[in-house]
N, C-alpha and C positions, 0 to 999 in steps of 0.2 A: 806396347801391349804385353810383351814378354816380361818387362819389369813389373807391370801391374799385377800379372799373375803370380809372380814371385812374392810380391808384397802381400797379396791376399792370402797366400799359403801360410804366412806367418801371422797374419792379422786375424784370421778367422779361427774359431774353435776355442776350447777351454784352455786357459793358461795353467801351466803346471809350476809356476814360479812360487817358491815357498818364502813368504815374507818373515816367517818365524822358525827358522831352522834351529835344531838343537842336537846336542850330543849327550847321550845318557852316560853318566859316570857313577851313579849310585841309585839304589832302590829305596833308600831311606829318605822320606820327605823331610825328616827332621834335620838333615844335613844342610838344607836351605832354610835359613831363618828369615822370616818376613815380618815387617813392621818395626817401627822404632823401639817400642817397648821390649820386644823379644831380642832385637839386635843389641840394645844396650845391656840387657841381662846377660847375653852370651859373652859380650866383650868384658863385662865386669868379672864374670866367672873365669875367663881366660887369663886376665891380668892378675886376679887374686892367686891363681895357681903358679905364677912366676916366682922364682926363688929370691930374686934380688929385693932388698928393702928399698933401694932407689931404682925406680922404673921409669924409663923414657919411652913413651908411645908415639910413634910416627903415624900421622894420618895424612897421607899424600893424596892430593886431589888432582883430577885431570881437568883440562880446560872445559868449561861448559857446566860443571857442577855448580849447583846453587850453594855456594860456600856459606853464605850467611844463614840460610835455612838449616844446612847440615850442622854448622857450628852450634846454632841455637838448640837443636835437638840433642846433640851429644853433650853439650855443657850442662843441660838440664838433668840428664839421666846417667851419664857415664862418669864414674867416680874419678876424681882427679884433684891434685893439690895445686898444680901450676898449669897455666895454659898460655901457649905462645902461638901467634898467628904470623905466617910469612907475609901477609899483606902489608905489614909495617916495614918491610925491607925493600920494597920496590922503589926504583928511581922515579923522578918526576915524569909525568906522562909526556910532556913536550920533549924531554931529553930522550926518552925511548923512541918517540916518533922520528926524531932526527936520525937516530941510529938505524932505524928500519927503512928509511926512505930509499937507500941505495938498493937494497934487496927487493923491495916491492916495486920500485919504478913508478911511472905514471900511467902505464897501460891499465885500462879498466879490468882486464882479465889476467894477462900474463905477468909473470914475475920470475924470480930466481929462487931455487931451493937454497935455503940459508944454512949456515954453519953455526948459528947462534946457540948459546946454551943459557940455562937459567941464570948463570952468573952475570950475563950481559944485562939482565933486567934488574939486578939487585945491587944496592949500595954495599960495597965491600966492608966498610967500617961498621955498618949496621949488622951485617952478618957476623962479624967477629964479636961484636958486643953481645948479640943474642946467644951465640955459642957459649960465651963465657958465663952468661946468666944461667943457661941450662946446666952447664957443668958445675956451677956453684951451688946448685940446689942440694939440700940435705935429703933425708929420707922422705919418701913420698912418690907420688905419681906425677910426672911431667908429661904434658901432651904438646907435641909440636905439630901444628895443623896448617894445611894449605898447599898450594902449588909450590914444589921445591922443598917441602919440609924434610924430606929424606936426606937432602944434601947437607943438613945442619947437624945431623946425628951420626957419628961414625959407628956406634954399636947400639942400635935400638933394641929395646926389650921386646917390642912387638911392632909389626908393620901392618897397617890397614890401608888398603888402596881403594879409593873411591873413584869408580870408572864411569865413563860415558861413551855411548856409541856416537859416531860422527853424524849420523842421520838425525838423531835427536838434538844434537848441538845445533845443527842447521835450522831445525824447527824453532828452537828457542831464539836463535838469531833473528829469524824472520818475524817473530813476535816481539822483538826488541827487549827480550828478557835476559839476553847474554851479550856481553861485550867481548872485546879481544883481551888477550892476556895483559895484565897490568894496565888496563885502559878503562875509560868510562864512556866509550863511544856507542852506547846502547842504540841511539837513534840513527846511526850511520846507515847508509844503504846496505842491504844484505850482500850485494856483490863485493863491496869493499871489505866488509867484515869477513866474508868467506875467504876472499883472496889472502888476507893477512893470516887467517887461521891456517889455511892450507900451506902457505909458504913459510910461515914462521912458528905460530903458536903450537901446532901439532907436531912439528919437527922437534921443538924444544921439549915438549911433554913426552913425546915418544922415546926420546933418549933416556929419560928418567924411568919410564915404564919398563923399557927393555932391561935396564939394570936391575930393577926391583923384582921382576917376574919370578926369578928362581928363589926369592927370599921372602916374599910377602906372606903374612900369616892369615890374613882375611881379605877377601875381595868384596867390596860394596858395589852392588849394581843399582845405580840411581837414575836409570832411564825413565822409570815410572815414578813420578814425584809423589803419587798417592800411596805407593806400595814399594818401599825400598826392600832390597833383598841382599842377603849376605851368605857367602859360602867360605869354607876354609881354603886357604891358598893351595893346599895339596890337591884338592878336588879340581880347582881351576887349572892347575898344571896338568892334571890327568886328562881333563877335557881337551886342552890344547894338543896333548900328545895323541889322543885318539883322533882328533880332527885332521891331523897332519900326517897320519900313517895309515 
């Protein structure tokens, strides 16, 4: 009876849980750019203002981003001369699966936190070849796109980070619209996809994100596929500072 009273105490009444928390960092609505048309225009203006005649733009994406849709939108409206996709660098899926088996184990839920990096997923010779192609470009705008793009460019002219919340990634997994990193397992059970994401994919991507946070020029929020949003990296960092102090 005592336990029941305790449970009722928390189960009754109005919830004060905020599903959409926010930290205010600016009073200007124009600082948050909405929609692909305006995002592309802002990026084109930013790149045009760069001094270098040879410009290398990194578009780093997090696991769960609809890369094909994002690439289609940006290739259509973001001015560029060369476009490279990290998707062409990944090892064969079966090779990656064998690599991950030990970390994942055969338990349906539990696994081991991994020390994998993006280099474990990519063919070294393909990486070297792509880096050489990027460096060999003459004047113009080169875009390096996808998960791990930032690892291929030592001195990017501009860094754009396309981010996702893990809750939204899970929803996309449930509807079989997202697979695991460097995989095509869209139709696998949600439990196995989530397990691999939790123990491997997000660890790998978080290492890159942590490295880029102090340097990114723009953050793309792609949680709402109907209304993408973008803010300057400086405002994103200010938000993090306010939220943690």
